[in-house]
N, C-alpha and C positions, 0 to 999 in steps of 0.2 A: 788722240782726237784728230780727225782729218781737218784740213783747212776748209773754212767756210766760204772762202773767196770763190765766186762764180757759181756757188751751189744754189739751187732753187728749192722752195718748199715742196715737200711731198704730200702735203695735206690735200684732201679732196677739193677739186676745183680751185686750187691755189697755186700760183706760180711766182709768188713774191720772193725776193732774196732771202736765203736762209740766215738765221741768227743763232741756231742751236742744234744740237744733236740729241737723240733719245739716249738718256744715261744707261738704260738697260741694254740697248744695242751696243753701246761702247763696251760694257762689261762682257758681252757675249761675242764680241768681234764681228758684229753684223755691220756691214758698210752702208753708206748712203742713207742714213736715217735722219734726214734734215727737215727742219720746220722753221717757219718765219717768226713764231712767237709762242709764248707759253699757252696763250688762249687757243691758238690753232692746234698746238700739240695735244691739249686736253680735249678739244672737240673731236679729234681724230683718234683718240686713245682706244676706244672700244674696238675699232678695226685694226689699228697698228699693233696692239699687243699680241695679236694672233700670230704675228711673225716670230715672236719669241718662242711660242709653243710649237710652231712648225719646225723651227730649228731643232728643238728638243726631240720632236718626234722623228726627225730625219736621222738622228744620231742613233745608230743601231748597235747590235752586239752586246747588249747589257752594259752599256757604258754611261759615264757621267756626261750629260748633254751640255754642261756648261763648265768645261775644264779651266777657263780663265776666271771663273767667279770665285770670290773670296768667301768661303763658307765659315760660319762662326764655330762650328764643331766638326767632329769627325765623320758624321753621317753624310753619305752621298746618294743622290738619286741613281736609279739604275733603269735606263731606258733601252729600247723604246717601250712605250705604253702599249698594252693590248688594245685591240679595237673596242669601241664603245659597245657595251652589251645590249642585246636586243630585249625589247619589252613587247610581249604579245599584244595583239590589237584589242583583245577583249579586256585588258587592264585599264581602269580609269586612270587618266593622266592629269597632273597639274598643268596650269596654263603655260608654263615655260618648257615643257617636255621636248617640244619640237624646235622652238625658236631660241631657247636659253634665256628668254627675257620674262621675269615674273611680273607681268603687267598689273595683276591685282595688287601686289605689294607696292609697286611704284605709284599706283593711283592714290595711295594714302601716305606717301613718304612725308616724314616730318610731323605726322599726326601723333599726339600724345594721348589720344582717346583709347582707353582700355575697355575692351568688350566684356560685358557680363554674359556668359553663356547660359542659355536656358537648359533645363534638366535633360531634354531630349538630345541636345547637342552633346552634353557631358556624357551621357550614356553611350552615344555613338563613339565619341573620342576614347572612352575607356576601353572599348573593344579594340580600337586600332592600337592603343598603348600596349595592350596585352600581346598583340602580334609583334610589335616592335621589341618587346621584351624577349619573346621567343626567338626572334631573329638574332638579337645581339648575343643571347646565350649560345646559339649555335656557332656564331663567330668566335666567341671567347673559347669555346671548347676546341676549336680548330687551331688555336695558337700553340705553336711548338717550334723548337729549334729546326731550322731549315725550310719552313714553309715561307713562301713569298707573300707579301702583302697583296699582290695581285690575286693570288689564289684565295686569300681571305675574302677579298672583294667579290670573287666569283661565288663563293659559298654564301655570303650574305645576300648577293643579288638573287641567286636561285631560291634561297629560303624566303625572300620577300615575295617573289613571283608566285612561288608555290601557295602562298597564303592569300593570293589575290591582290597584293599590294604593289605599289610603285615605289622604288628606292628614291626618296625625295632628293638626295644630293645630285642625282644623275641629270646633267645638263642644267642645273640651277646656276644661272649666270655663267654658263659655259663649263661648269665643273665636269671633268671628264669621266668620273667613276661613280659607283653606287654607294660608296661609304668613304669615310675619312679614316686613314690609318696614320697615326702620328707617333714616330719612333724616337726615343731618347730625347734629344734637344728640340724636336718638333713640338710646338705648343698646341697647334690645332691645324686643321685643313690639309693635313698631309695626304698626297695623292698616292694611292696604291700602285706599286711598280714591281720590277723584277728582283728587288733585293731580298734575299732570304733573311729571315730573322735569325739572330745570333744568340748564343748563350750569354746571358747577362743583360740583353736588351730589355727595355720596358716599352710597351706599345699600347696606345689608346685606340679603341675602336669606337667610332662615332656613327650611330645608325639612326636614320629617320625613315619612317614608313608613311606613305600617303595612301589612304584607302577610304572609300565612301565620302570623299570630300574633306578629310581631316588628316593633319600631320601629327605624328608622334615621334618624339626626339629623346634620345638618351645616349650616354657614352660611359665607358669604363676603361681604366688603365690596368694592364695585365703584365705581370713579370714573365719573362721568357727564360726558362731554365734556371740557372743559379745567379740570382740577382744579389748584389752586395747589400749590406745592412742599410747604408745611406739610401739606396734606391728603394728598398722596401719601406723605409721610414717616410720617404717622400710620398709613395703611393698611399700609405696609411693616413698621412696628414691630409692629403687631397680629399680622401673619402671623408674624413672627419670634418673638414671645412664645409663640405656640402651638408653633412648631417646637422652641424651647428646652425647653418642657415635655415634649413628646413624647419628646425625646432622653433623658429621665430614666426613661421608663416601662420597667420590667422587674420581675421577681419580687423582692420584698424592699424596694422603694422605698416610703417612707412617702407617703401621699397628701398630707399637709400640706407636704411639701418642694417640690411643684410651684410653689406660690405664691412661694417665695423666688426661684426662677429667673425667673418671669414679672416680678415687680415690680422685680427688679434690672435687667433689660433695659429695661423701660418707663421707669424713672427715669433710666437712662443717656441716654435720648433726651428727657428733660424732660417725659415723659407720666406719667399716673397710672393706677391699676388700680381698677376698680369693685369695691366690696366686697359689694354687696347680692345679686348673682346669681352662680351658680356652675355648674361642670360637674356631671355627675350620672351615676349608673348608668342603663343603658338595655338592654332586651332585650324581654321580653314586656310590661313596663311602660314607659311613656313616661319617667317619672321615678322613680328609686328610689336606694337606697344603692349606691355611696358619694356623698356630697356632696364636691365638690372646689373649695374656695375658690381664687381666683387671686392673692390678695395674700399678702405675707410674714407670717411668724409667726402663721399661723392655727392653729386647733385641730382640723383635720380628723381624723376617726377612720379608722384602717385601714391595712393594709399590702398592697401589690399581690401578687396570686397568679395563677398561670396560670389562665386562664379567666374572669378578671374583664373585664367589658365596660363601658365608660363613655365619656363625652364630656369633652373639655377645650375651653373656649370663652372665653378671656380677652377682656374688654371693656376697651379702652384709650381713655382720654379725653385731649383736648388740654389741658384745664385741671384743675379739681378732680375728685376721684374721686366726689364726692357726687352723688346722684341725687334726682329727685322724680317724681311721677306725674301724668299728665293725668287729667281727670275720667272718662275711659272705663274707668279702673281696669286698664288694660293697658300703656299707652305710657309707658315709663320714659325719662326724658330727663335730660341733665346739668343740674345745679342752676345752673350759670353760663352755660348756653346754648352752650357750645363743643362742637365735634364729638366723636364717639365712633366707633371702628371695632372690628371683631371678626371672628374666624375660629374655626371649629369643626370638629372631626372626631370620628367614632365609632371606637373602637379596642378591641383585645382584647390582654391580656397573654399573651405566649407564653413558652416555656421559654428562648428566646434574647433576649427583649426585647419587641417590640411589633409588631402588625400593624395598619396603619391601614385599617380595613374600608371607609371612605368615600373612599379616596384615588383620584385619577385614575389611569387605567391607565399613563399616561406619567410 
């Protein structure tokens, strides 16, 4: 850590004496990242964090952009990232497509109100969910030893555009790619890059499509080549955890009860459930109420009603449930470096139970 003596704050319109340095900059070896207080650091975070990403982008040659960062497992990012993929002008875009700021979501931040969708909206959303299913199936079919996650991202991007949709992750709060690819110890929000998939990897593809004003979200974990028995059991258990939660979906079910079924099954197989990330409402907004934790004894708010639309997406870990973040501020990994698997569906509560809108036709 550099001396703070004589240093001034780098916050916007601030020249007070510095009292701290950005911890991520320290890890990455970025000099002169001084701030006068935690409040000033937080208020400048949205702008300041771009420095971390610029350092990564500037690191070329298929290399690890953060050589001094202490990774929890064996996986390493492989930069530089390819340029942001183009979206034709005729494609309808969400409000954050250009700015990276989902203003419509921020306007209801903190609201626990769960929308009941009318039949016409559900009919339209069903069509978008069918497209999202087609797109992820194309992505899954492309998974093989030697393909890069960046190439999978290209395939998913092109398949989305061909169907008249916008890839919802693209520039959502600044996310640089059109899908998430989470390999081995990555829990979620992995950024597609130049690393080829290897024999024995597991990879989660998370796809969301925006079309005609609605988002549709789903993900799957796929084995690459010859995966060991424990890895296959982890994938199987993650799928079963989702299925057991879906089996409870019907009018009158408490959202908090889903986590009990998920964690009970995960623990029976000696696995754990991630607590940081949850399922969510989805329709005209990418993320909204309800929040659906996947662990037991949670405090989720709400009771299921006909017309509620949401995702369930339990993340199941081989070891500890605890997670940490890479310096890209997106990639969530297991704290112990062990593998994680996940499955997700978008669904609607019906009078008789549930309709899985993103289900395969068969």
